[in-house]
N, C-alpha and C positions, 0 to 999 in steps of 0.2 A: 162455440156456441153462444145466437146471442138469442134473444125473444123481444117481441114488440115490451116496453118499458127497459129496454135493460140500456145503460151507460154504461161506456165506453171513450176514453180520452189519452191517449198519449206524445210525448213528445220527449222530443230527443236534444239535449244542449252539449255543446263543448264545450268543458269546462278546465280553467288553468291544473296544470300541473300541485301547488300548493293545495287549490281547493280540494282536488283530484287525491290527496292522500291526507290532508286535513279529516275529509268525512270517510275513508276507508280506516283510520283508525279510531271515527266515533266508532260506527260501528263494526270494529273488533275489539275495544276497552267494554262494551257495551254489556251488561247480565246477562248471562244467559245466553253468550254466542257459540254459535252452531260454527263447528271446521265443516270445511267441504268435504270429508270423510268419513261423518254422520250421517242416519239417514232424518231429511224431514219432514217435520208433518206440515198435512197443511191444515194454514190459521184454521179453516172452518172446521175441525173436527175435534179444536182442541177448545173450543165453549160452545154456547147453546147461537144458533144464527139468527135470534129474536132478540131474546134479554137475556145474553150472558155478557162476559166482559170484553174488556178492549185488550185482541189479542198482539203482539208486539216479537218480531222473530227478528233478527240478525246474526246472517249468517251468510258462508262461502259455499261458491260454487268455483269449477275447472274455471269458467271467463271471467265471474263476475262477483261482490260483494253487495248485499241486497236488506235492503230494510221494507219488511211488510208489515203493514198493519193490516184488521181485520175486523173492523167496528159493527157487532149488532148497534140498529138506530129503533127498533121497540114491531112489534104482530104488527103487522099490516106492509113492512114496510124494509125497499131491500140494502141489506150491511152491504157493507162499502168495506172495498178493498186497495188499499193503496201502496204502490211497490217502488221502489227506488234500486234501481238497481249501476253499479259501478263498473262502468269496466275494466279490467286488468292491464290491457296492452292500450288502450290511446284511453283522448281525455274526453270522456263521452256520458252523461250523465244520464238516464231513463226513467220517465217518471209516466206512471200508467194510478189510473181513476179509474175508479170499474164497480156499477153500482150493480147487482142483479136481485 
């Protein structure tokens, strides 16, 4: 659901095999990497939406390796979600920028 004032931007890039595996390696080797069989919590539930700390999650699903960040921007301002998803079966990267 999107309301007036919400911002959503997404694009898909075709990347090289080398870049794909480099990014996957970076996600897999990150601190607190979440494996595909684990329960992945919504990032906004891990911090205060306005005054909390920035939260980064790196995890794997059946189809993607994902890096998600949630950045609170202060009282009265929309927090920012940024999601990078790397497809396991082809060389595509999806970027999403969401301000709610």
